[in-house]
C-alpha positions as CSV (number, residue, x, y, z in Angstrom):
1,M,15.5,-15.5,-91.1
2,Q,18.2,-14.7,-88.7
3,P,16.2,-11.9,-86.9
4,Q,13.3,-14.2,-86.8
5,K,15.7,-16.8,-84.8
6,N,16.9,-14.1,-82.6
7,N,13.4,-13.1,-81.8
8,T,12.3,-16.6,-81.1
9,K,15.3,-17.0,-78.9
10,L,14.7,-13.7,-77.2
11,K,10.9,-14.6,-76.6
12,T,12.1,-17.8,-75.1
13,V,14.5,-16.4,-72.7
14,M,11.9,-13.6,-71.6
15,T,9.2,-16.2,-71.2
16,H,11.9,-18.0,-68.7
17,I,12.4,-14.8,-67.1
18,F,8.7,-14.0,-66.4
19,N,8.3,-17.6,-65.3
20,R,10.9,-17.1,-62.7
21,I,9.5,-14.0,-61.4
22,R,6.2,-15.3,-61.4
23,N,7.5,-18.4,-59.4
24,L,9.5,-16.0,-57.0
25,T,6.3,-14.1,-56.4
26,F,4.4,-16.9,-55.4
27,I,7.3,-18.2,-53.2
28,A,7.7,-14.8,-51.6
29,S,3.8,-14.4,-51.2
30,A,3.8,-18.0,-49.5
31,I,6.6,-17.0,-47.1
32,L,5.0,-13.7,-46.1
33,L,1.6,-15.2,-45.6
34,A,3.1,-18.0,-43.5
35,S,4.7,-15.6,-41.2
36,L,1.6,-13.5,-41.2
37,L,-0.3,-16.4,-40.1
38,L,1.7,-16.5,-37.0
39,I,0.9,-12.8,-36.4
40,S,-2.8,-12.8,-37.2
41,C,-4.8,-12.7,-33.9
42,S,-8.0,-14.1,-35.5
43,T,-6.3,-17.0,-37.0
44,L,-4.4,-18.0,-33.7
45,K,-7.6,-17.6,-31.7
46,T,-9.5,-19.9,-34.1
47,S,-6.7,-22.5,-34.0
48,M,-6.4,-22.5,-30.1
49,S,-10.2,-22.5,-29.4
50,A,-11.0,-25.1,-32.1
51,S,-13.1,-28.0,-31.1
52,S,-11.6,-31.4,-31.5
53,K,-12.5,-35.0,-31.3
54,W,-11.4,-35.0,-27.9
55,Q,-12.1,-31.5,-26.5
56,N,-15.6,-30.9,-24.9
57,G,-15.3,-27.7,-22.9
58,E,-13.0,-27.3,-19.7
59,L,-12.3,-30.2,-17.8
60,P,-13.1,-30.0,-14.1
61,V,-10.2,-29.1,-11.7
62,D,-10.3,-30.4,-8.1
63,S,-7.9,-27.7,-6.8
64,A,-7.4,-25.0,-4.2
65,A,-6.4,-21.7,-6.2
66,Y,-4.9,-18.4,-5.4
67,K,-6.3,-16.1,-7.9
68,D,-5.4,-12.8,-9.2
69,V,-2.0,-12.7,-7.1
70,V,-0.1,-9.3,-7.9
71,Y,3.6,-10.1,-8.8
72,K,4.5,-6.8,-10.4
73,T,3.1,-3.1,-10.9
74,V,4.7,-1.5,-13.8
75,D,3.3,2.0,-15.1
76,G,0.5,1.9,-12.6
77,R,-0.8,-1.4,-14.0
78,T,-0.6,-4.6,-11.8
79,L,0.4,-8.0,-13.5
80,E,-1.1,-11.1,-11.7
81,L,-1.0,-14.7,-11.5
82,D,-3.1,-17.7,-10.6
83,I,-1.7,-20.3,-8.4
84,Y,-3.4,-24.0,-8.7
85,M,-2.6,-26.1,-6.0
86,P,-2.5,-29.8,-5.8
87,H,-5.5,-31.5,-4.1
88,Y,-3.3,-33.9,-1.8
89,I,-0.2,-32.4,-0.2
90,K,1.5,-33.9,2.4
91,A,1.3,-32.3,5.8
92,G,4.2,-29.9,6.2
93,T,5.5,-30.3,2.8
94,K,6.1,-27.6,0.1
95,V,5.3,-28.6,-3.6
96,P,7.2,-27.9,-6.7
97,V,5.7,-25.3,-9.2
98,L,5.3,-25.0,-13.0
99,M,5.4,-21.3,-14.0
100,Y,3.0,-21.2,-17.4
101,V,3.1,-18.7,-19.8
102,H,0.3,-18.3,-22.1
103,G,0.4,-17.8,-26.3
104,G,-1.2,-15.3,-28.5
105,A,1.2,-14.1,-30.8
106,W,2.6,-11.7,-28.1
107,V,-0.5,-9.5,-28.8
108,W,-3.4,-11.2,-27.1
109,G,-4.2,-13.8,-24.2
110,N,-4.1,-14.3,-20.4
111,K,-3.6,-16.6,-17.8
112,T,-6.7,-18.4,-18.1
113,A,-5.4,-20.3,-21.2
114,I,-4.2,-23.2,-19.1
115,R,-7.4,-24.2,-18.5
116,Y,-8.3,-25.3,-21.9
117,T,-7.5,-27.2,-24.9
118,F,-4.6,-29.8,-24.6
119,R,-3.6,-27.8,-21.8
120,Q,-6.5,-28.9,-19.5
121,Y,-4.9,-32.5,-19.8
122,I,-1.5,-31.2,-18.7
123,M,-3.1,-29.2,-15.8
124,R,-5.1,-32.1,-14.4
125,Q,-2.2,-34.5,-14.5
126,L,0.2,-32.4,-12.7
127,L,-2.1,-31.2,-10.2
128,N,-2.9,-35.0,-9.6
129,S,0.8,-35.8,-9.2
130,G,1.5,-33.1,-6.8
131,I,2.8,-30.3,-8.8
132,A,1.4,-26.6,-8.5
133,I,0.9,-24.6,-11.5
134,A,1.2,-20.8,-11.6
135,S,-0.3,-19.3,-14.7
136,I,1.1,-15.8,-15.5
137,D,-0.2,-12.6,-17.2
138,Y,2.3,-10.2,-18.8
139,R,2.4,-7.2,-20.7
140,L,1.1,-7.6,-24.3
141,V,2.9,-5.7,-27.1
142,D,2.1,-2.6,-28.5
143,S,2.7,0.3,-30.8
144,T,4.1,2.5,-28.0
145,S,6.2,1.4,-25.1
146,V,5.7,-2.6,-24.7
147,H,7.8,-4.8,-27.0
148,L,9.5,-8.4,-26.6
149,A,12.0,-7.0,-24.2
150,Q,9.3,-5.9,-21.8
151,Q,7.5,-9.1,-22.0
152,I,10.6,-11.3,-21.3
153,S,11.4,-8.9,-18.1
154,D,7.8,-9.5,-16.9
155,C,8.2,-13.5,-17.2
156,K,11.5,-13.2,-15.4
157,D,9.9,-11.1,-12.7
158,A,7.2,-13.5,-12.2
159,V,9.7,-16.2,-11.6
160,R,11.6,-13.7,-9.2
161,W,8.3,-13.1,-7.4
162,M,7.7,-16.9,-7.0
163,R,11.4,-17.4,-5.5
164,L,10.9,-14.9,-3.3
165,H,7.1,-15.3,-2.1
166,G,6.2,-18.8,-3.1
167,S,6.7,-20.2,0.3
168,E,4.1,-18.1,1.7
169,Y,1.6,-20.3,-0.8
170,G,3.1,-23.7,0.1
171,I,5.6,-23.5,-2.9
172,D,9.1,-25.1,-2.7
173,S,11.0,-22.1,-4.2
174,D,14.1,-24.3,-5.2
175,N,11.9,-26.3,-7.4
176,I,10.5,-24.0,-10.2
177,G,10.3,-24.9,-13.9
178,I,8.7,-22.9,-16.8
179,A,6.4,-23.8,-19.7
180,G,4.9,-22.2,-22.5
181,A,3.0,-22.7,-25.8
182,S,3.9,-20.7,-28.9
183,A,4.6,-17.2,-27.9
184,G,4.5,-18.2,-24.6
185,G,7.0,-21.2,-25.5
186,H,9.1,-18.5,-27.0
187,L,9.0,-16.3,-23.5
188,A,9.5,-19.6,-21.4
189,L,12.9,-20.1,-23.3
190,M,14.1,-16.7,-23.1
191,T,13.2,-16.5,-19.4
192,G,15.3,-19.7,-18.9
193,F,18.1,-19.1,-21.1
194,T,19.0,-15.8,-20.3
195,N,21.3,-14.5,-17.4
196,D,20.0,-12.7,-14.3
197,S,21.5,-9.6,-15.6
198,E,19.6,-9.4,-18.8
199,F,16.2,-8.2,-19.2
200,V,15.8,-6.7,-15.8
201,G,12.6,-5.5,-14.8
202,D,11.1,-4.5,-11.3
203,A,14.2,-3.0,-9.3
204,A,12.5,-4.6,-6.2
205,L,12.9,-8.0,-7.6
206,S,16.2,-7.6,-9.5
207,G,18.4,-9.0,-6.5
208,V,16.4,-12.3,-6.9
209,S,17.5,-15.0,-9.5
210,A,14.9,-16.1,-12.1
211,K,16.7,-19.3,-13.0
212,V,14.6,-22.3,-13.5
213,N,15.3,-26.1,-13.1
214,Y,13.9,-27.0,-16.6
215,I,11.9,-25.8,-19.5
216,V,8.9,-27.1,-21.4
217,D,8.4,-25.6,-24.8
218,Y,5.3,-26.3,-26.7
219,F,6.0,-25.3,-30.4
220,G,7.4,-22.2,-29.3
221,P,9.4,-19.7,-32.0
222,T,13.1,-19.9,-31.6
223,D,14.3,-17.7,-34.0
224,M,12.6,-14.5,-34.5
225,N,14.3,-13.3,-37.5
226,A,13.6,-16.5,-39.3
227,T,9.8,-16.3,-38.0
228,Y,9.4,-13.2,-39.7
229,H,11.8,-13.4,-42.5
230,C,13.6,-10.1,-41.6
231,N,16.2,-10.7,-44.2
232,L,13.9,-10.9,-47.3
233,N,16.0,-9.3,-50.2
234,A,15.2,-6.3,-51.8
235,L,13.6,-8.3,-55.0
236,F,11.1,-10.0,-52.5
237,L,10.2,-7.2,-50.5
238,S,9.4,-4.9,-53.8
239,I,7.3,-7.7,-55.3
240,L,5.5,-8.2,-51.9
241,R,4.8,-4.3,-51.3
242,H,3.2,-4.1,-54.7
243,K,1.4,-7.3,-55.1
244,M,0.5,-7.8,-51.4
245,P,0.4,-4.2,-49.7
246,D,-2.1,-4.9,-47.0
247,L,-0.2,-7.8,-45.9
248,Y,3.0,-6.1,-46.1
249,K,2.0,-3.4,-43.9
250,T,0.5,-6.0,-41.3
251,R,3.9,-7.6,-41.2
252,N,5.8,-4.3,-40.8
253,D,3.4,-3.4,-38.0
254,Q,3.9,-6.5,-36.2
255,L,7.7,-6.2,-36.5
256,Y,7.2,-2.8,-34.8
257,R,5.2,-3.9,-32.0
258,L,7.7,-6.7,-31.3
259,S,10.8,-4.7,-31.8
260,G,10.0,-1.1,-31.4
261,Y,11.6,-0.2,-34.7
262,D,10.3,0.6,-38.3
263,V,11.8,-2.3,-40.4
264,E,11.5,-0.2,-43.5
265,K,13.6,2.7,-42.0
266,Q,15.5,0.8,-39.3
267,K,16.0,-2.7,-40.7
268,K,19.2,-3.1,-39.0
269,Q,17.8,-2.3,-35.4
270,V,14.9,-4.7,-36.0
271,V,17.3,-7.6,-37.2
272,E,19.5,-6.8,-34.0
273,E,16.5,-6.6,-31.8
274,C,15.1,-10.0,-32.9
275,K,18.3,-11.5,-32.6
276,K,18.6,-10.3,-29.0
277,C,15.1,-11.6,-28.3
278,S,15.8,-15.0,-30.0
279,P,16.3,-18.2,-27.7
280,I,18.8,-19.6,-30.3
281,S,21.1,-16.4,-29.5
282,Y,21.6,-17.5,-25.9
283,V,22.2,-21.5,-26.2
284,S,25.1,-22.3,-23.9
285,A,26.2,-25.1,-21.4
286,K,24.5,-23.0,-18.7
287,C,21.0,-23.7,-20.2
288,P,18.4,-25.7,-18.0
289,P,17.2,-29.1,-19.5
290,V,14.3,-28.6,-22.2
291,I,11.6,-30.8,-23.5
292,I,10.1,-29.6,-26.8
293,L,6.7,-30.9,-27.9
294,H,5.9,-30.0,-31.5
295,G,3.7,-31.1,-34.1
296,T,5.2,-31.8,-37.8
297,G,2.2,-30.4,-39.4
298,D,2.6,-27.1,-37.7
299,R,2.2,-24.5,-40.6
300,L,2.9,-21.4,-38.3
301,V,6.1,-22.2,-36.3
302,N,8.3,-24.1,-38.6
303,F,8.9,-27.8,-37.0
304,N,12.5,-27.3,-38.1
305,Q,13.1,-24.4,-35.4
306,S,12.5,-27.1,-33.0
307,V,15.0,-29.5,-34.6
308,D,17.5,-26.6,-34.8
309,L,17.3,-25.6,-31.2
310,Q,17.7,-29.4,-30.1
311,K,20.7,-29.6,-32.1
312,R,22.2,-26.4,-30.8
313,L,21.6,-27.4,-27.1
314,K,22.8,-30.9,-27.6
315,K,25.9,-29.5,-29.3
316,A,26.4,-27.4,-26.0
317,G,25.8,-30.5,-23.6
318,V,22.4,-29.6,-22.5
319,E,19.8,-32.1,-22.2
320,C,17.3,-31.7,-24.8
321,E,14.1,-34.0,-25.7
322,L,12.3,-33.2,-28.7
323,I,8.8,-35.2,-28.9
324,R,7.3,-35.3,-32.6
325,Y,3.8,-35.6,-33.1
326,P,3.1,-36.3,-36.8
327,G,0.6,-34.2,-38.5
328,L,-0.5,-32.2,-35.6
329,E,-1.0,-28.7,-36.1
330,H,-0.2,-25.4,-34.4
331,S,-1.9,-25.6,-30.9
332,F,-2.6,-29.2,-31.3
333,P,-6.4,-28.7,-32.5
334,N,-6.3,-32.0,-34.4
335,A,-4.9,-33.9,-31.6
336,T,-6.9,-37.0,-30.4
337,K,-7.7,-37.6,-26.8
338,A,-4.7,-40.1,-26.5
339,Q,-2.2,-37.7,-28.0
340,A,-3.5,-35.0,-25.7
341,E,-3.0,-37.5,-22.8
342,D,0.4,-38.5,-24.0
343,I,1.5,-34.7,-24.3
344,A,0.3,-34.5,-20.6
345,T,2.2,-37.6,-19.7
346,Q,5.4,-36.9,-21.3
347,T,5.3,-33.3,-19.5
348,Q,4.8,-35.0,-16.1
349,R,7.5,-37.3,-16.6
350,F,10.1,-34.4,-17.8
351,I,9.1,-32.5,-14.9
352,H,9.3,-35.4,-12.2
353,T,12.9,-36.3,-13.7
354,H,14.0,-32.6,-13.0
355,T,12.3,-32.0,-9.7
356,N,14.6,-32.1,-6.5
357,V,12.0,-34.0,-4.1
358,A,9.5,-36.8,-4.7
359,I,6.2,-35.7,-6.0
360,N,3.4,-36.7,-3.9
361,K,1.4,-39.7,-5.2
C-alpha cells in the first residue's frame, strides 16, 4: 500500500504545481495584456474618440488662432504648433500660455487632439479666462531613429521656442505651463522635471530655458519600466513567449521603438533607457508644481503610478495635487458632462494659482 500512498501524494503535489503554473500563466498573460493595451493604437484610438453621454462632436471655439507655426526643423521635417488666443485680451497686455502635448501611445496622434473629447471643455474654459493654448506636434517613435529621448527634446524645444518667440504672438514668455494626456502627460512631466542641460535638441534653441511654471498631467505614465514590465522574470517571459507569441512580439517591438534597443538581446540597455525616460527618475525639490487628474478605473495606465508620483513629489517638498475621478477610464470616455466640466475647472483653478499675472476676466 505504501507505493499507492506515495503515488497519491505525488499526484497531489504535481496537481498543485500545475495549478500554480496555470495561475502564473494567467497572471503573466494579464500583465502583458495590460501593457499591450497601452501600446495598441487601435485600442487607444477607440477609447480617445469614443462617444459618451456628454460628447457631441467638437465644441465651437471663439478664438483667433495661429495655425501650423514652425518651431523646429529636424532631418528636413518641420515640427509645428497651433496657438489659440483668448477672445478678450486687454489692450497692451500679453497673455499666459499653456503648452499642450497630445497623447497616442507615443506612436500616433497630432496637435488637433486639444479640440476633442474632454479636452474641448478645458480649451473653452481656459480661452474664456484669458489663457492662450499652444498645441504642439512632435516626432512619433519609429523603428529607426526616433525614440522617447527625441520626443522629449522636441517638447522641450517647443517650450524654448515659445520663450524666445512668444512675445511676437502676444504671449507672456514668463508665464508658460505645460500639460498633456496619457503619453502626452508623460512627455509633459519629462519636459518640466528635467534640467535644461538634459535632452537638448535644436542647437539654435539650446541656449534658451525650457523651464515651465507648472505641469498639468492627465493620466500620464510615470515609470516606463513598470508600464511595460521590463523586469519580468525568465519564467514569466518563457510562458508568454510560448503561450502568446504575437503579443510577446508586439511588446518587444514597442519597447524597441521607445528605447532603441532589443529587449531580448539588450535588456539592460532597455531598462536603463526606460529609467532615463521616466518622470519618477527626476523627482527633486526643483520640480515645478504639478496637478494630476486620473480616473481610478484606468486599465491602461495604473492609477497607482499617479499615487506614487504624488508621494515622491510631496516628500521632495514639491506641491502636487492628485484629483481622483472614481471609475473613470483611460481618456475619460465614460465621464459625464459635469465631470468633464469639473476637469476643466480644476485645470483652470490650478493654472490661475500658478500664473504670475492676473488672468483676464
